C-alpha positions in Angstrom: 44.5 61.7 -52.0 48.2 61.5 -52.7 49.1 61.5 -49.0 46.5 58.8 -48.3 48.1 56.6 -50.9 51.6 57.2 -49.4 50.3 56.3 -46.0 48.8 53.1 -47.4 52.2 52.2 -48.8 54.1 52.9 -45.6 51.4 51.1 -43.6 52.1 48.1 -45.8 55.8 48.4 -44.8 54.7 48.4 -41.1 52.6 45.4 -41.8 55.6 43.7 -43.3 57.4 43.6 -40.0 54.4 41.7 -38.6 53.8 39.4 -41.5 57.5 38.6 -41.8 57.0 36.4 -38.8 53.4 35.2 -39.3 53.1 35.0 -43.0 55.0 35.6 -46.2 56.2 39.2 -46.7 55.4 39.5 -50.4 52.3 41.7 -50.2 53.8 44.1 -47.7 57.1 44.3 -49.6 55.0 45.5 -52.5 53.9 48.4 -50.4 57.5 49.3 -49.5 58.5 49.2 -53.2 55.6 51.4 -54.1 56.7 53.9 -51.5 60.1 54.2 -53.2 58.3 55.0 -56.4 56.3 57.9 -54.9 59.4 60.0 -54.8 58.9 60.8 -51.1 61.7 63.0 -49.8 61.2 63.2 -46.0 61.7 61.0 -43.0 58.6 59.2 -41.9 57.7 57.1 -38.8 54.7 54.8 -38.9 53.2 53.1 -35.8 50.9 50.1 -36.3 48.7 47.8 -34.2 47.3 44.6 -35.5 44.9 41.8 -34.4 44.8 38.4 -36.1 42.6 35.4 -35.4 45.5 33.0 -36.1 49.2 33.1 -36.9 50.0 32.3 -40.5 53.4 31.1 -41.8 53.2 31.0 -45.6 49.6 29.9 -45.2 50.4 27.2 -42.7 49.3 27.1 -39.0 50.3 25.4 -35.8 48.3 22.5 -34.4 46.2 24.9 -32.2 44.8 28.3 -33.2 47.1 31.1 -32.2 45.2 34.5 -32.2 47.6 37.4 -31.4 48.0 41.1 -31.2 51.1 43.0 -32.4 52.5 46.5 -32.2 55.0 47.7 -34.8 57.0 50.7 -35.8 58.9 51.6 -39.0 61.3 54.4 -39.6 61.6 55.3 -43.3 64.5 57.4 -44.6 64.4 59.4 -47.9 67.2 57.2 -49.4 65.1 54.1 -49.2 66.6 52.6 -46.0 64.1 51.6 -43.3 64.2 50.1 -39.8 61.4 48.2 -38.2 60.5 46.5 -35.0 57.5 44.5 -33.8 56.3 43.0 -30.5 53.8 40.0 -30.6 51.4 38.8 -27.9 49.8 35.4 -28.4 46.4 35.7 -26.7 46.5 32.1 -25.5 50.1 32.4 -24.2 49.9 32.4 -20.3 53.6 32.0 -19.7 54.8 35.2 -21.5 53.4 38.7 -21.7 55.4 39.3 -24.9 55.5 36.1 -27.0 58.1 37.4 -29.5 59.9 40.5 -30.6 61.6 41.3 -33.9 63.9 43.9 -35.3 64.9 44.5 -38.9 66.4 46.8 -41.5 66.2 47.0 -45.3 66.5 49.1 -48.3 64.2 49.7 -51.2 65.3 51.2 -54.5 64.1 51.6 -58.1 65.6 49.9 -61.1 64.1 51.8 -63.9 60.6 53.3 -64.0 58.6 50.2 -63.3 60.9 47.8 -61.6 61.8 48.1 -57.9 63.9 45.9 -55.6 64.0 45.4 -51.8 66.7 43.8 -49.6 65.9 43.2 -45.9 67.1 41.3 -42.8 65.3 40.7 -39.6 65.9 38.8 -36.3 63.2 37.6 -34.0 63.6 36.8 -30.3 61.6 33.8 -29.3 61.2 32.5 -25.7 62.0 28.8 -25.0 59.4 26.4 -26.2 57.7 29.1 -28.4 54.5 28.0 -30.1 55.4 29.8 -33.4 56.0 27.4 -36.3 59.0 29.3 -37.4 60.7 29.6 -34.0 63.6 27.4 -35.1 64.6 30.0 -37.7 64.8 33.4 -36.0 66.9 35.0 -38.8 65.4 36.0 -42.1 67.0 37.5 -45.2 64.8 38.7 -48.0 65.3 39.8 -51.6 62.5 40.8 -53.9 61.7 42.3 -57.3 58.5 44.0 -58.2 57.3 45.0 -61.7 54.5 47.6 -61.7 52.2 48.0 -64.7 48.4 47.8 -64.7 49.0 45.3 -61.9 52.1 44.7 -59.7 53.8 41.3 -60.1 56.8 40.2 -58.2 59.1 37.4 -57.1 60.5 37.1 -53.6 63.1 34.8 -52.0 63.4 34.3 -48.3 66.3 32.6 -46.5 65.2 31.6 -43.0 68.0 30.3 -40.7 68.8 29.4 -37.1 68.5 25.8 -35.8 67.3 24.9 -39.3 67.7 26.4 -42.7 64.8 27.0 -45.1 64.4 28.7 -48.4 61.1 30.1 -49.7 60.2 31.5 -53.1 57.0 33.5 -53.6 55.4 34.6 -56.9 52.7 37.2 -56.4 50.5 39.6 -58.3 48.2 42.4 -56.9 46.1 45.3 -58.0 45.4 48.5 -56.0 41.8 49.5 -56.6 40.4 52.9 -55.5 36.8 52.4 -54.4 36.0 56.1 -53.8 35.8 58.4 -50.8 33.4 59.9 -48.4 34.7 63.4 -49.0 36.4 64.8 -52.1 40.0 65.2 -50.9 40.3 64.0 -47.3 39.9 60.3 -47.4 40.1 57.3 -49.7 38.8 53.7 -49.6 41.0 51.1 -51.3 41.1 47.3 -51.8 44.2 45.5 -53.0 43.4 41.9 -53.9 46.5 39.8 -54.4 47.3 36.1 -55.2 50.5 34.4 -54.4 52.1 31.0 -54.7 54.7 29.8 -52.2 57.3 27.1 -52.6 60.0 26.1 -50.2 61.6 23.6 -47.8 60.1 22.7 -44.4 62.9 22.0 -41.9 61.2 24.4 -39.5 58.3 21.9 -39.1 60.7 19.1 -38.3 62.1 21.1 -35.3 58.5 22.2 -34.4 57.5 18.5 -34.1 60.5 17.6 -31.9 60.0 20.6 -29.6 56.3 19.9 -29.1 57.1 16.3 -28.2 59.8 17.4 -25.8 57.4 19.9 -24.2 54.7 17.4 -23.6 57.2 14.8 -22.3 58.6 17.2 -19.7 55.1 18.0 -18.4 54.3 14.3 -18.1 51.5 14.5 -20.6 50.6 12.0 -23.3 52.2 13.0 -26.6 49.5 14.2 -29.0 49.2 12.8 -32.5 50.1 15.7 -34.7 48.4 15.8 -38.1 50.6 15.2 -41.1 53.5 13.7 -39.0 54.9 10.5 -40.5 55.8 7.8 -38.0 59.3 7.4 -39.5 61.4 10.4 -38.5 63.6 9.8 -41.5 60.6 10.4 -43.7 60.0 13.7 -42.0 63.6 14.7 -42.7 63.4 13.7 -46.3 60.1 15.5 -46.9 61.3 18.6 -45.1 64.4 18.8 -47.3 62.6 18.7 -50.6 61.8 22.0 -52.3 58.0 21.8 -53.1 54.9 23.9 -53.6 53.6 24.8 -50.1 50.5 27.0 -50.5 48.3 29.2 -52.6 47.1 32.4 -50.9 44.4 34.9 -51.7 44.5 38.3 -49.8 41.7 40.8 -49.7 42.7 43.9 -47.7 40.0 46.6 -47.5 41.5 50.0 -46.2 40.2 53.4 -45.2 42.9 56.0 -45.7 43.3 59.5 -44.5 46.3 61.9 -44.6 48.0 60.4 -41.5 46.3 57.2 -40.6 44.8 54.1 -42.1 42.3 51.4 -40.9 42.4 48.0 -42.6 40.6 44.7 -42.5 42.1 41.8 -44.4 40.8 38.4 -45.2 43.3 35.7 -46.3 42.4 32.3 -47.7 45.2 29.8 -48.0 45.1 26.4 -49.7 47.9 24.1 -48.7 49.5 21.8 -51.3 49.6 18.1 -51.0 53.3 18.5 -50.1 52.7 20.6 -47.0 53.6 18.9 -43.7 51.2 20.9 -41.6 48.0 19.6 -43.2 48.2 18.8 -46.8 45.2 19.8 -48.9 43.6 21.9 -46.0 42.3 25.4 -46.4 42.9 28.1 -43.7 41.1 31.4 -43.2 42.7 34.4 -41.5 41.2 37.7 -40.5 43.5 40.6 -39.7 42.4 44.0 -38.4 45.0 46.8 -38.2 45.5 50.5 -37.6 48.5 52.6 -38.8 49.4 56.2 -38.0 52.2 58.1 -39.8 54.2 61.0 -38.3 
């Protein structure tokens, strides 16, 4: 059972490299921090494959659904340093076989018995006219603190930069629940419900709007009316600059763990605040299916 839990934690780290581009990283960073607390003293390598019915960026979505598959790998060293890489394939992307690739590195360390910290940096390579909301900000630096008691509560700050610059702050809390096993020692079923609240700026969306307009203009197509886009571009800039609440997110990941692999199905429900530029007040549902194997 102990090895199954360690695999679950490392799989969360592998999932982090995917969600860093398609969602907030707070839940997956929790997994990385918990890994540091297990006292693991060996090098591990985790491979992951994931399918999602839509790309999520802090609970927000593009104007059209973006289902995708992703493959990721994470090398974890005993000292807490890790390296990750991910390749993404949008299923409705006919122009590129690989829609984006990312590479990152970080370190996780304990600050006392119950408090852990994580520092990470990643860069994502996007093709021209990428459909990802966050394509304007390919660089992302993350710092987080997690306090583990009966539940695990944390705060995370993300600085996304590139053509634009955005700052996000996420407050989260989660609880790992063991549901039982099909055999006494060889497997474990877990669910880790979590809730998070995200606040930040939205310059990325301003660039997304301009690039979508440019793309349609080059193709000679009528410019679509994007939801939540003010007519006055100065208003867009002003709203994007403000630091506001963006979304409230509920995650329900159900996982089947064995000594070296994990299967997970996750449901995410996101409620956008009235300050979000991508559909204020809307709710979005996401379903993710993933598989992780640890060497």
